[in-house]
N, CA, C, O and CB atoms as a CASP TS submission, in Angstrom:
PFRMAT TS
TARGET T0000
AUTHOR 0000-0000-0000
METHOD Language model
MODEL 1
PARENT N/A
ATOM      1  N   MET     1     147.474  34.765 -29.145  1.00  0.00           N
ATOM      2  CA  MET     1     148.237  35.767 -29.509  1.00  0.00           C
ATOM      3  C   MET     1     147.737  36.542 -28.676  1.00  0.00           C
ATOM      4  O   MET     1     146.537  36.816 -28.647  1.00  0.00           O
ATOM      5  CB  MET     1     148.290  36.182 -30.804  1.00  0.00           C
ATOM      6  N   CYS     2     148.710  37.051 -27.790  1.00  0.00           N
ATOM      7  CA  CYS     2     149.442  37.934 -26.566  1.00  0.00           C
ATOM      8  C   CYS     2     148.980  39.716 -27.353  1.00  0.00           C
ATOM      9  O   CYS     2     149.093  39.841 -28.572  1.00  0.00           O
ATOM     10  CB  CYS     2     151.784  37.467 -26.442  1.00  0.00           C
ATOM     11  N   LEU     3     148.516  40.865 -26.526  1.00  0.00           N
ATOM     12  CA  LEU     3     148.327  42.263 -27.422  1.00  0.00           C
ATOM     13  C   LEU     3     148.267  43.123 -26.367  1.00  0.00           C
ATOM     14  O   LEU     3     147.497  43.091 -25.407  1.00  0.00           O
ATOM     15  CB  LEU     3     146.944  42.445 -28.455  1.00  0.00           C
ATOM     16  N   ALA     4     149.236  43.979 -26.647  1.00  0.00           N
ATOM     17  CA  ALA     4     149.088  45.160 -25.451  1.00  0.00           C
ATOM     18  C   ALA     4     148.818  46.433 -25.858  1.00  0.00           C
ATOM     19  O   ALA     4     149.672  46.841 -26.645  1.00  0.00           O
ATOM     20  CB  ALA     4     150.318  45.365 -24.627  1.00  0.00           C
ATOM     21  N   VAL     5     148.060  47.115 -25.647  1.00  0.00           N
ATOM     22  CA  VAL     5     147.108  48.648 -26.045  1.00  0.00           C
ATOM     23  C   VAL     5     147.775  49.382 -25.192  1.00  0.00           C
ATOM     24  O   VAL     5     147.964  49.156 -23.997  1.00  0.00           O
ATOM     25  CB  VAL     5     145.274  48.803 -25.727  1.00  0.00           C
ATOM     26  N   PRO     6     148.282  50.645 -26.097  1.00  0.00           N
ATOM     27  CA  PRO     6     147.817  52.054 -25.093  1.00  0.00           C
ATOM     28  C   PRO     6     146.544  52.645 -24.195  1.00  0.00           C
ATOM     29  O   PRO     6     145.330  52.598 -24.395  1.00  0.00           O
ATOM     30  CB  PRO     6     147.851  53.038 -25.893  1.00  0.00           C
ATOM     31  N   ALA     7     147.183  53.106 -23.334  1.00  0.00           N
ATOM     32  CA  ALA     7     146.018  53.558 -22.348  1.00  0.00           C
ATOM     33  C   ALA     7     146.279  55.308 -21.946  1.00  0.00           C
ATOM     34  O   ALA     7     147.274  56.001 -21.735  1.00  0.00           O
ATOM     35  CB  ALA     7     146.114  52.446 -20.748  1.00  0.00           C
ATOM     36  N   LEU     8     145.171  55.481 -21.971  1.00  0.00           N
ATOM     37  CA  LEU     8     145.963  57.225 -21.629  1.00  0.00           C
ATOM     38  C   LEU     8     145.537  56.936 -19.450  1.00  0.00           C
ATOM     39  O   LEU     8     144.447  56.487 -19.095  1.00  0.00           O
ATOM     40  CB  LEU     8     144.372  59.464 -22.912  1.00  0.00           C
ATOM     41  N   VAL     9     146.864  57.391 -18.235  1.00  0.00           N
ATOM     42  CA  VAL     9     146.580  57.706 -17.180  1.00  0.00           C
ATOM     43  C   VAL     9     145.345  58.608 -16.699  1.00  0.00           C
ATOM     44  O   VAL     9     145.458  59.814 -16.483  1.00  0.00           O
ATOM     45  CB  VAL     9     147.552  58.076 -16.919  1.00  0.00           C
ATOM     46  N   VAL    10     144.547  58.123 -16.603  1.00  0.00           N
ATOM     47  CA  VAL    10     143.443  59.243 -15.872  1.00  0.00           C
ATOM     48  C   VAL    10     143.506  59.814 -14.533  1.00  0.00           C
ATOM     49  O   VAL    10     143.220  60.950 -14.153  1.00  0.00           O
ATOM     50  CB  VAL    10     142.151  58.681 -15.772  1.00  0.00           C
ATOM     51  N   GLU    11     144.050  58.532 -13.727  1.00  0.00           N
ATOM     52  CA  GLU    11     144.111  58.471 -11.562  1.00  0.00           C
ATOM     53  C   GLU    11     145.367  57.251 -11.719  1.00  0.00           C
ATOM     54  O   GLU    11     145.682  56.353 -12.500  1.00  0.00           O
ATOM     55  CB  GLU    11     141.923  57.505 -10.250  1.00  0.00           C
ATOM     56  N   CYS    12     145.821  57.835 -10.490  1.00  0.00           N
ATOM     57  CA  CYS    12     147.035  57.086  -9.941  1.00  0.00           C
ATOM     58  C   CYS    12     146.586  57.566  -8.087  1.00  0.00           C
ATOM     59  O   CYS    12     146.277  58.537  -7.397  1.00  0.00           O
ATOM     60  CB  CYS    12     148.929  57.857 -10.775  1.00  0.00           C
ATOM     61  N   VAL    13     146.935  55.512  -7.977  1.00  0.00           N
ATOM     62  CA  VAL    13     146.674  55.359  -6.269  1.00  0.00           C
ATOM     63  C   VAL    13     147.335  54.061  -6.299  1.00  0.00           C
ATOM     64  O   VAL    13     147.079  52.873  -6.492  1.00  0.00           O
ATOM     65  CB  VAL    13     144.875  55.322  -5.537  1.00  0.00           C
ATOM     66  N   GLY    14     148.864  55.291  -5.858  1.00  0.00           N
ATOM     67  CA  GLY    14     149.522  54.405  -4.990  1.00  0.00           C
ATOM     68  C   GLY    14     150.423  52.981  -6.464  1.00  0.00           C
ATOM     69  O   GLY    14     151.414  53.110  -7.183  1.00  0.00           O
ATOM     70  N   GLU    15     149.813  52.268  -6.357  1.00  0.00           N
ATOM     71  CA  GLU    15     150.655  51.050  -7.738  1.00  0.00           C
ATOM     72  C   GLU    15     149.757  51.187  -8.183  1.00  0.00           C
ATOM     73  O   GLU    15     149.677  50.191  -8.903  1.00  0.00           O
ATOM     74  CB  GLU    15     151.193  49.344  -7.712  1.00  0.00           C
ATOM     75  N   ASP    16     148.728  51.849  -8.352  1.00  0.00           N
ATOM     76  CA  ASP    16     147.441  51.635  -9.665  1.00  0.00           C
ATOM     77  C   ASP    16     147.001  52.211  -9.841  1.00  0.00           C
ATOM     78  O   ASP    16     146.492  52.923  -8.975  1.00  0.00           O
ATOM     79  CB  ASP    16     146.484  50.997  -9.829  1.00  0.00           C
ATOM     80  N   ALA    17     146.793  52.424 -11.373  1.00  0.00           N
ATOM     81  CA  ALA    17     146.304  53.301 -12.164  1.00  0.00           C
ATOM     82  C   ALA    17     144.958  53.394 -12.156  1.00  0.00           C
ATOM     83  O   ALA    17     144.371  52.631 -11.389  1.00  0.00           O
ATOM     84  CB  ALA    17     146.707  53.126 -13.280  1.00  0.00           C
ATOM     85  N   LEU    18     144.317  54.139 -12.818  1.00  0.00           N
ATOM     86  CA  LEU    18     142.922  54.215 -13.692  1.00  0.00           C
ATOM     87  C   LEU    18     143.500  54.677 -15.248  1.00  0.00           C
ATOM     88  O   LEU    18     144.331  55.538 -15.536  1.00  0.00           O
ATOM     89  CB  LEU    18     141.649  55.568 -12.946  1.00  0.00           C
ATOM     90  N   THR    19     142.627  53.642 -16.229  1.00  0.00           N
ATOM     91  CA  THR    19     143.055  54.204 -17.460  1.00  0.00           C
ATOM     92  C   THR    19     142.233  54.152 -18.480  1.00  0.00           C
ATOM     93  O   THR    19     141.264  53.416 -18.293  1.00  0.00           O
ATOM     94  CB  THR    19     144.115  53.706 -17.865  1.00  0.00           C
ATOM     95  N   ASP    20     142.300  54.808 -19.740  1.00  0.00           N
ATOM     96  CA  ASP    20     141.089  54.896 -20.866  1.00  0.00           C
ATOM     97  C   ASP    20     141.390  54.245 -21.565  1.00  0.00           C
ATOM     98  O   ASP    20     142.535  54.404 -21.987  1.00  0.00           O
ATOM     99  CB  ASP    20     140.701  55.988 -21.571  1.00  0.00           C
ATOM    100  N   MET    21     140.945  53.634 -21.865  1.00  0.00           N
ATOM    101  CA  MET    21     141.164  52.860 -24.019  1.00  0.00           C
ATOM    102  C   MET    21     140.284  53.308 -24.224  1.00  0.00           C
ATOM    103  O   MET    21     139.316  52.603 -23.940  1.00  0.00           O
ATOM    104  CB  MET    21     141.110  51.047 -24.792  1.00  0.00           C
ATOM    105  N   HIS    22     139.907  54.911 -24.910  1.00  0.00           N
ATOM    106  CA  HIS    22     138.840  54.952 -26.006  1.00  0.00           C
ATOM    107  C   HIS    22     137.809  54.740 -25.226  1.00  0.00           C
ATOM    108  O   HIS    22     137.111  53.750 -25.449  1.00  0.00           O
ATOM    109  CB  HIS    22     138.908  53.947 -27.206  1.00  0.00           C
ATOM    110  N   GLY    23     137.607  55.303 -24.539  1.00  0.00           N
ATOM    111  CA  GLY    23     136.678  55.328 -23.642  1.00  0.00           C
ATOM    112  C   GLY    23     136.436  54.085 -22.597  1.00  0.00           C
ATOM    113  O   GLY    23     135.703  54.486 -21.693  1.00  0.00           O
ATOM    114  N   ASN    24     136.748  52.930 -22.446  1.00  0.00           N
ATOM    115  CA  ASN    24     137.037  51.963 -21.197  1.00  0.00           C
ATOM    116  C   ASN    24     137.779  52.287 -20.546  1.00  0.00           C
ATOM    117  O   ASN    24     138.868  52.766 -20.863  1.00  0.00           O
ATOM    118  CB  ASN    24     137.403  50.807 -21.313  1.00  0.00           C
ATOM    119  N   ARG    25     137.084  51.976 -18.770  1.00  0.00           N
ATOM    120  CA  ARG    25     137.960  52.581 -17.976  1.00  0.00           C
ATOM    121  C   ARG    25     138.230  51.191 -17.232  1.00  0.00           C
ATOM    122  O   ARG    25     137.484  50.440 -16.603  1.00  0.00           O
ATOM    123  CB  ARG    25     137.405  53.932 -17.123  1.00  0.00           C
ATOM    124  N   VAL    26     139.946  51.132 -17.633  1.00  0.00           N
ATOM    125  CA  VAL    26     140.500  49.624 -16.941  1.00  0.00           C
ATOM    126  C   VAL    26     142.027  50.147 -15.329  1.00  0.00           C
ATOM    127  O   VAL    26     143.094  50.742 -15.174  1.00  0.00           O
ATOM    128  CB  VAL    26     141.616  48.387 -18.931  1.00  0.00           C
ATOM    129  N   ARG    27     141.102  49.446 -14.671  1.00  0.00           N
ATOM    130  CA  ARG    27     142.109  49.540 -13.634  1.00  0.00           C
ATOM    131  C   ARG    27     143.533  48.668 -13.645  1.00  0.00           C
ATOM    132  O   ARG    27     143.397  47.466 -13.419  1.00  0.00           O
ATOM    133  CB  ARG    27     141.384  49.196 -12.449  1.00  0.00           C
ATOM    134  N   VAL    28     144.990  49.195 -13.903  1.00  0.00           N
ATOM    135  CA  VAL    28     146.322  48.460 -13.713  1.00  0.00           C
ATOM    136  C   VAL    28     147.046  48.553 -13.279  1.00  0.00           C
ATOM    137  O   VAL    28     147.513  49.676 -13.471  1.00  0.00           O
ATOM    138  CB  VAL    28     146.884  48.250 -14.222  1.00  0.00           C
ATOM    139  N   SER    29     147.903  47.673 -12.325  1.00  0.00           N
ATOM    140  CA  SER    29     149.287  47.745 -11.729  1.00  0.00           C
ATOM    141  C   SER    29     150.245  48.680 -12.440  1.00  0.00           C
ATOM    142  O   SER    29     150.330  48.462 -13.649  1.00  0.00           O
ATOM    143  CB  SER    29     149.908  46.375 -11.721  1.00  0.00           C
ATOM    144  N   THR    30     150.814  49.440 -12.077  1.00  0.00           N
ATOM    145  CA  THR    30     151.763  50.351 -12.598  1.00  0.00           C
ATOM    146  C   THR    30     153.569  49.884 -11.827  1.00  0.00           C
ATOM    147  O   THR    30     154.588  50.574 -11.803  1.00  0.00           O
ATOM    148  CB  THR    30     151.059  52.096 -12.094  1.00  0.00           C
ATOM    149  N   VAL    31     153.312  48.404 -11.267  1.00  0.00           N
ATOM    150  CA  VAL    31     154.467  48.429 -10.042  1.00  0.00           C
ATOM    151  C   VAL    31     155.980  48.064 -11.547  1.00  0.00           C
ATOM    152  O   VAL    31     157.204  48.019 -11.423  1.00  0.00           O
ATOM    153  CB  VAL    31     154.066  46.549  -8.265  1.00  0.00           C
ATOM    154  N   LEU    32     155.192  47.903 -12.640  1.00  0.00           N
ATOM    155  CA  LEU    32     156.793  47.576 -13.264  1.00  0.00           C
ATOM    156  C   LEU    32     156.862  49.025 -13.988  1.00  0.00           C
ATOM    157  O   LEU    32     157.738  49.102 -14.849  1.00  0.00           O
ATOM    158  CB  LEU    32     156.999  45.957 -14.592  1.00  0.00           C
ATOM    159  N   VAL    33     156.028  50.257 -13.760  1.00  0.00           N
ATOM    160  CA  VAL    33     155.975  51.680 -14.277  1.00  0.00           C
ATOM    161  C   VAL    33     156.389  52.858 -12.633  1.00  0.00           C
ATOM    162  O   VAL    33     155.824  53.949 -12.569  1.00  0.00           O
ATOM    163  CB  VAL    33     154.002  51.926 -15.078  1.00  0.00           C
ATOM    164  N   PRO    34     156.790  52.681 -12.170  1.00  0.00           N
ATOM    165  CA  PRO    34     156.426  53.479 -11.036  1.00  0.00           C
ATOM    166  C   PRO    34     156.726  54.438 -11.712  1.00  0.00           C
ATOM    167  O   PRO    34     155.705  54.954 -12.168  1.00  0.00           O
ATOM    168  CB  PRO    34     157.006  53.358  -9.683  1.00  0.00           C
ATOM    169  N   GLU    35     157.604  54.933 -12.005  1.00  0.00           N
ATOM    170  CA  GLU    35     157.026  57.671 -12.533  1.00  0.00           C
ATOM    171  C   GLU    35     155.869  57.587 -13.208  1.00  0.00           C
ATOM    172  O   GLU    35     155.419  58.717 -13.400  1.00  0.00           O
ATOM    173  CB  GLU    35     158.424  59.142 -14.343  1.00  0.00           C
ATOM    174  N   VAL    36     154.994  56.489 -13.778  1.00  0.00           N
ATOM    175  CA  VAL    36     154.139  56.927 -14.785  1.00  0.00           C
ATOM    176  C   VAL    36     153.278  58.039 -13.788  1.00  0.00           C
ATOM    177  O   VAL    36     153.768  58.155 -12.664  1.00  0.00           O
ATOM    178  CB  VAL    36     153.212  55.573 -15.562  1.00  0.00           C
ATOM    179  N   LYS    37     152.173  58.789 -14.040  1.00  0.00           N
ATOM    180  CA  LYS    37     151.397  59.115 -13.814  1.00  0.00           C
ATOM    181  C   LYS    37     150.481  60.139 -14.486  1.00  0.00           C
ATOM    182  O   LYS    37     150.951  60.419 -15.588  1.00  0.00           O
ATOM    183  CB  LYS    37     151.714  59.171 -13.034  1.00  0.00           C
ATOM    184  N   VAL    38     149.047  60.978 -14.166  1.00  0.00           N
ATOM    185  CA  VAL    38     148.047  60.856 -14.640  1.00  0.00           C
ATOM    186  C   VAL    38     148.542  62.136 -16.200  1.00  0.00           C
ATOM    187  O   VAL    38     149.342  63.063 -16.335  1.00  0.00           O
ATOM    188  CB  VAL    38     146.746  61.142 -13.354  1.00  0.00           C
ATOM    189  N   GLY    39     147.702  61.573 -16.919  1.00  0.00           N
ATOM    190  CA  GLY    39     148.155  62.217 -18.435  1.00  0.00           C
ATOM    191  C   GLY    39     149.627  61.342 -19.095  1.00  0.00           C
ATOM    192  O   GLY    39     150.213  62.100 -19.868  1.00  0.00           O
ATOM    193  N   ASP    40     149.947  60.723 -19.039  1.00  0.00           N
ATOM    194  CA  ASP    40     151.098  59.342 -19.587  1.00  0.00           C
ATOM    195  C   ASP    40     149.997  58.635 -20.378  1.00  0.00           C
ATOM    196  O   ASP    40     148.776  58.490 -20.318  1.00  0.00           O
ATOM    197  CB  ASP    40     151.936  58.059 -18.111  1.00  0.00           C
ATOM    198  N   TRP    41     151.202  58.202 -21.281  1.00  0.00           N
ATOM    199  CA  TRP    41     150.378  56.800 -22.296  1.00  0.00           C
ATOM    200  C   TRP    41     151.086  55.962 -21.863  1.00  0.00           C
ATOM    201  O   TRP    41     152.264  56.230 -21.627  1.00  0.00           O
ATOM    202  CB  TRP    41     150.374  56.667 -24.086  1.00  0.00           C
ATOM    203  N   VAL    42     150.566  54.709 -21.638  1.00  0.00           N
ATOM    204  CA  VAL    42     150.846  53.372 -21.312  1.00  0.00           C
ATOM    205  C   VAL    42     150.768  52.407 -21.926  1.00  0.00           C
ATOM    206  O   VAL    42     149.718  52.342 -22.565  1.00  0.00           O
ATOM    207  CB  VAL    42     150.385  53.049 -20.577  1.00  0.00           C
ATOM    208  N   LEU    43     151.649  51.299 -22.075  1.00  0.00           N
ATOM    209  CA  LEU    43     151.383  49.879 -22.767  1.00  0.00           C
ATOM    210  C   LEU    43     150.858  49.054 -21.872  1.00  0.00           C
ATOM    211  O   LEU    43     151.496  48.730 -20.871  1.00  0.00           O
ATOM    212  CB  LEU    43     152.588  49.168 -23.337  1.00  0.00           C
ATOM    213  N   ILE    44     149.289  48.487 -22.186  1.00  0.00           N
ATOM    214  CA  ILE    44     148.683  47.913 -21.488  1.00  0.00           C
ATOM    215  C   ILE    44     149.368  46.392 -21.888  1.00  0.00           C
ATOM    216  O   ILE    44     149.626  46.128 -23.062  1.00  0.00           O
ATOM    217  CB  ILE    44     147.216  48.272 -21.642  1.00  0.00           C
ATOM    218  N   HIS    45     149.637  45.405 -20.751  1.00  0.00           N
ATOM    219  CA  HIS    45     149.239  43.875 -21.106  1.00  0.00           C
ATOM    220  C   HIS    45     148.622  43.082 -19.752  1.00  0.00           C
ATOM    221  O   HIS    45     149.188  43.178 -18.663  1.00  0.00           O
ATOM    222  CB  HIS    45     150.717  42.993 -21.673  1.00  0.00           C
ATOM    223  N   ALA    46     147.436  42.314 -19.939  1.00  0.00           N
ATOM    224  CA  ALA    46     147.736  41.695 -18.837  1.00  0.00           C
ATOM    225  C   ALA    46     147.098  42.357 -17.431  1.00  0.00           C
ATOM    226  O   ALA    46     147.210  41.660 -16.423  1.00  0.00           O
ATOM    227  CB  ALA    46     149.183  41.640 -18.856  1.00  0.00           C
ATOM    228  N   GLY    47     146.386  43.758 -17.294  1.00  0.00           N
ATOM    229  CA  GLY    47     146.477  44.049 -16.116  1.00  0.00           C
ATOM    230  C   GLY    47     147.929  44.771 -15.067  1.00  0.00           C
ATOM    231  O   GLY    47     148.032  44.810 -13.841  1.00  0.00           O
ATOM    232  N   PHE    48     148.913  45.278 -16.170  1.00  0.00           N
ATOM    233  CA  PHE    48     150.061  45.346 -16.072  1.00  0.00           C
ATOM    234  C   PHE    48     150.206  47.179 -17.133  1.00  0.00           C
ATOM    235  O   PHE    48     149.776  47.617 -18.200  1.00  0.00           O
ATOM    236  CB  PHE    48     150.782  43.675 -16.663  1.00  0.00           C
ATOM    237  N   ALA    49     150.839  47.551 -16.290  1.00  0.00           N
ATOM    238  CA  ALA    49     151.096  48.493 -17.610  1.00  0.00           C
ATOM    239  C   ALA    49     152.637  49.059 -17.739  1.00  0.00           C
ATOM    240  O   ALA    49     153.125  50.073 -17.240  1.00  0.00           O
ATOM    241  CB  ALA    49     150.043  49.888 -17.530  1.00  0.00           C
ATOM    242  N   LEU    50     153.163  48.176 -18.480  1.00  0.00           N
ATOM    243  CA  LEU    50     154.336  47.535 -19.037  1.00  0.00           C
ATOM    244  C   LEU    50     155.580  48.828 -19.503  1.00  0.00           C
ATOM    245  O   LEU    50     156.735  48.641 -19.119  1.00  0.00           O
ATOM    246  CB  LEU    50     153.736  46.557 -20.449  1.00  0.00           C
ATOM    247  N   GLN    51     155.372  49.634 -20.026  1.00  0.00           N
ATOM    248  CA  GLN    51     156.209  51.041 -20.467  1.00  0.00           C
ATOM    249  C   GLN    51     155.487  51.987 -20.565  1.00  0.00           C
ATOM    250  O   GLN    51     154.544  51.730 -21.313  1.00  0.00           O
ATOM    251  CB  GLN    51     156.912  51.095 -21.717  1.00  0.00           C
ATOM    252  N   LYS    52     155.466  53.037 -20.143  1.00  0.00           N
ATOM    253  CA  LYS    52     155.468  54.386 -20.481  1.00  0.00           C
ATOM    254  C   LYS    52     155.261  54.682 -22.545  1.00  0.00           C
ATOM    255  O   LYS    52     155.898  54.081 -23.410  1.00  0.00           O
ATOM    256  CB  LYS    52     157.145  54.948 -19.719  1.00  0.00           C
ATOM    257  N   LEU    53     154.123  55.835 -22.784  1.00  0.00           N
ATOM    258  CA  LEU    53     154.421  55.871 -24.614  1.00  0.00           C
ATOM    259  C   LEU    53     154.663  57.096 -24.760  1.00  0.00           C
ATOM    260  O   LEU    53     154.508  57.825 -23.781  1.00  0.00           O
ATOM    261  CB  LEU    53     153.157  55.462 -25.782  1.00  0.00           C
ATOM    262  N   ASP    54     154.988  57.507 -25.685  1.00  0.00           N
ATOM    263  CA  ASP    54     154.355  58.968 -26.194  1.00  0.00           C
ATOM    264  C   ASP    54     153.183  59.132 -26.750  1.00  0.00           C
ATOM    265  O   ASP    54     152.892  58.017 -27.183  1.00  0.00           O
ATOM    266  CB  ASP    54     155.054  59.566 -27.120  1.00  0.00           C
ATOM    267  N   GLU    55     152.041  60.118 -27.081  1.00  0.00           N
ATOM    268  CA  GLU    55     151.116  60.444 -27.232  1.00  0.00           C
ATOM    269  C   GLU    55     151.326  60.014 -29.437  1.00  0.00           C
ATOM    270  O   GLU    55     150.555  60.154 -30.386  1.00  0.00           O
ATOM    271  CB  GLU    55     150.935  62.069 -26.317  1.00  0.00           C
ATOM    272  N   GLU    56     152.241  59.683 -29.351  1.00  0.00           N
ATOM    273  CA  GLU    56     152.416  59.746 -31.017  1.00  0.00           C
ATOM    274  C   GLU    56     152.269  57.479 -31.426  1.00  0.00           C
ATOM    275  O   GLU    56     151.633  56.628 -32.048  1.00  0.00           O
ATOM    276  CB  GLU    56     154.810  60.823 -31.515  1.00  0.00           C
ATOM    277  N   GLU    57     153.382  57.689 -30.501  1.00  0.00           N
ATOM    278  CA  GLU    57     153.077  55.998 -30.096  1.00  0.00           C
ATOM    279  C   GLU    57     151.915  55.138 -30.086  1.00  0.00           C
ATOM    280  O   GLU    57     151.493  54.070 -30.530  1.00  0.00           O
ATOM    281  CB  GLU    57     153.340  55.775 -28.879  1.00  0.00           C
ATOM    282  N   ALA    58     151.551  56.291 -29.239  1.00  0.00           N
ATOM    283  CA  ALA    58     149.982  55.875 -28.793  1.00  0.00           C
ATOM    284  C   ALA    58     149.376  55.172 -29.650  1.00  0.00           C
ATOM    285  O   ALA    58     148.879  54.046 -29.649  1.00  0.00           O
ATOM    286  CB  ALA    58     149.028  56.960 -28.573  1.00  0.00           C
ATOM    287  N   LYS    59     149.566  56.577 -30.903  1.00  0.00           N
ATOM    288  CA  LYS    59     147.625  56.822 -32.113  1.00  0.00           C
ATOM    289  C   LYS    59     148.021  56.353 -33.235  1.00  0.00           C
ATOM    290  O   LYS    59     147.321  56.295 -34.246  1.00  0.00           O
ATOM    291  CB  LYS    59     146.799  58.763 -32.668  1.00  0.00           C
ATOM    292  N   GLU    60     149.201  55.975 -33.134  1.00  0.00           N
ATOM    293  CA  GLU    60     150.146  54.516 -34.113  1.00  0.00           C
ATOM    294  C   GLU    60     149.407  53.267 -33.835  1.00  0.00           C
ATOM    295  O   GLU    60     148.842  52.588 -34.692  1.00  0.00           O
ATOM    296  CB  GLU    60     152.032  54.093 -33.502  1.00  0.00           C
ATOM    297  N   THR    61     149.453  53.025 -32.607  1.00  0.00           N
ATOM    298  CA  THR    61     149.707  51.719 -32.120  1.00  0.00           C
ATOM    299  C   THR    61     147.560  51.466 -32.683  1.00  0.00           C
ATOM    300  O   THR    61     146.959  50.616 -33.340  1.00  0.00           O
ATOM    301  CB  THR    61     150.511  51.640 -29.867  1.00  0.00           C
ATOM    302  N   PHE    62     147.246  52.431 -32.124  1.00  0.00           N
ATOM    303  CA  PHE    62     145.703  52.458 -32.335  1.00  0.00           C
ATOM    304  C   PHE    62     145.449  52.102 -33.689  1.00  0.00           C
ATOM    305  O   PHE    62     144.824  51.120 -34.089  1.00  0.00           O
ATOM    306  CB  PHE    62     145.029  53.852 -32.047  1.00  0.00           C
ATOM    307  N   GLY    63     146.241  53.397 -34.646  1.00  0.00           N
ATOM    308  CA  GLY    63     145.948  52.683 -36.387  1.00  0.00           C
ATOM    309  C   GLY    63     146.338  51.478 -36.743  1.00  0.00           C
ATOM    310  O   GLY    63     145.560  50.865 -37.474  1.00  0.00           O
ATOM    311  N   VAL    64     147.515  50.859 -36.376  1.00  0.00           N
ATOM    312  CA  VAL    64     147.445  49.691 -36.698  1.00  0.00           C
ATOM    313  C   VAL    64     146.131  48.779 -36.561  1.00  0.00           C
ATOM    314  O   VAL    64     145.429  48.426 -37.508  1.00  0.00           O
ATOM    315  CB  VAL    64     148.381  49.267 -36.099  1.00  0.00           C
ATOM    316  N   LEU    65     145.892  48.411 -34.988  1.00  0.00           N
ATOM    317  CA  LEU    65     145.149  48.203 -34.632  1.00  0.00           C
ATOM    318  C   LEU    65     143.829  48.084 -35.487  1.00  0.00           C
ATOM    319  O   LEU    65     143.273  47.050 -35.859  1.00  0.00           O
ATOM    320  CB  LEU    65     145.312  48.794 -33.859  1.00  0.00           C
ATOM    321  N   ALA    66     143.480  49.341 -35.700  1.00  0.00           N
ATOM    322  CA  ALA    66     142.032  49.607 -36.758  1.00  0.00           C
ATOM    323  C   ALA    66     142.661  48.752 -38.300  1.00  0.00           C
ATOM    324  O   ALA    66     141.922  47.950 -38.871  1.00  0.00           O
ATOM    325  CB  ALA    66     141.635  51.909 -37.149  1.00  0.00           C
ATOM    326  N   ASP    67     143.664  48.965 -38.680  1.00  0.00           N
ATOM    327  CA  ASP    67     144.098  48.177 -40.022  1.00  0.00           C
ATOM    328  C   ASP    67     143.977  46.496 -39.758  1.00  0.00           C
ATOM    329  O   ASP    67     143.777  45.884 -40.808  1.00  0.00           O
ATOM    330  CB  ASP    67     145.846  48.610 -40.445  1.00  0.00           C
ATOM    331  N   LEU    68     144.041  45.866 -38.856  1.00  0.00           N
ATOM    332  CA  LEU    68     144.022  45.000 -38.535  1.00  0.00           C
ATOM    333  C   LEU    68     142.667  44.202 -38.136  1.00  0.00           C
ATOM    334  O   LEU    68     142.526  42.986 -38.265  1.00  0.00           O
ATOM    335  CB  LEU    68     144.796  45.188 -37.894  1.00  0.00           C
ATOM    336  N   GLU    69     141.640  45.154 -37.598  1.00  0.00           N
ATOM    337  CA  GLU    69     140.156  44.447 -37.508  1.00  0.00           C
ATOM    338  C   GLU    69     139.874  44.647 -39.442  1.00  0.00           C
ATOM    339  O   GLU    69     139.630  43.766 -40.266  1.00  0.00           O
ATOM    340  CB  GLU    69     138.681  45.623 -36.122  1.00  0.00           C
ATOM    341  N   ARG    70     140.035  46.163 -39.643  1.00  0.00           N
ATOM    342  CA  ARG    70     139.541  46.347 -40.941  1.00  0.00           C
ATOM    343  C   ARG    70     139.690  44.355 -41.786  1.00  0.00           C
ATOM    344  O   ARG    70     138.824  43.554 -42.139  1.00  0.00           O
ATOM    345  CB  ARG    70     140.778  47.885 -41.779  1.00  0.00           C
ATOM    346  N   HIS    71     141.260  44.303 -41.787  1.00  0.00           N
ATOM    347  CA  HIS    71     141.166  43.115 -42.912  1.00  0.00           C
ATOM    348  C   HIS    71     140.949  42.296 -42.111  1.00  0.00           C
ATOM    349  O   HIS    71     140.735  41.269 -42.756  1.00  0.00           O
ATOM    350  CB  HIS    71     142.322  42.696 -43.878  1.00  0.00           C
ATOM    351  N   ALA    72     140.860  42.076 -41.009  1.00  0.00           N
ATOM    352  CA  ALA    72     140.096  40.505 -40.788  1.00  0.00           C
ATOM    353  C   ALA    72     138.706  40.768 -40.617  1.00  0.00           C
ATOM    354  O   ALA    72     138.114  39.727 -40.336  1.00  0.00           O
ATOM    355  CB  ALA    72     140.604  39.574 -39.366  1.00  0.00           C
ATOM    356  N   GLY    73     137.975  41.746 -40.678  1.00  0.00           N
ATOM    357  CA  GLY    73     136.845  41.524 -41.130  1.00  0.00           C
ATOM    358  C   GLY    73     136.108  41.177 -42.290  1.00  0.00           C
ATOM    359  O   GLY    73     134.982  40.702 -42.436  1.00  0.00           O
ATOM    360  N   ALA    74     137.232  41.612 -43.294  1.00  0.00           N
ATOM    361  CA  ALA    74     137.496  41.370 -44.636  1.00  0.00           C
ATOM    362  C   ALA    74     137.423  39.557 -45.423  1.00  0.00           C
ATOM    363  O   ALA    74     136.841  38.931 -46.309  1.00  0.00           O
ATOM    364  CB  ALA    74     138.991  42.034 -44.683  1.00  0.00           C
ATOM    365  N   ASP    75     138.475  39.383 -44.331  1.00  0.00           N
ATOM    366  CA  ASP    75     138.631  37.931 -44.043  1.00  0.00           C
ATOM    367  C   ASP    75     137.376  36.874 -43.905  1.00  0.00           C
ATOM    368  O   ASP    75     137.082  35.889 -44.584  1.00  0.00           O
ATOM    369  CB  ASP    75     139.337  37.900 -42.796  1.00  0.00           C
ATOM    370  N   LEU    76     136.716  37.511 -42.680  1.00  0.00           N
ATOM    371  CA  LEU    76     135.469  36.451 -42.464  1.00  0.00           C
ATOM    372  C   LEU    76     133.989  36.432 -43.666  1.00  0.00           C
ATOM    373  O   LEU    76     133.065  35.637 -43.495  1.00  0.00           O
ATOM    374  CB  LEU    76     134.817  36.919 -40.791  1.00  0.00           C
TER
END
């Protein structure tokens, strides 16, 4: 299963961005969303920012992921 996760852009340099996912810093390519700037939320998969998100969409996605984690833990 593939999963894309939201992250906050904290630094942009050329076609690369440093993002923050709940304290985890990850460098990604912004070649697919060249309009991205510091402070934007992006959806990340396989080292690429795929699209911009608004903050509410990012929070919703984190909520869904947390629910999945809780349910997966209950099944173990």
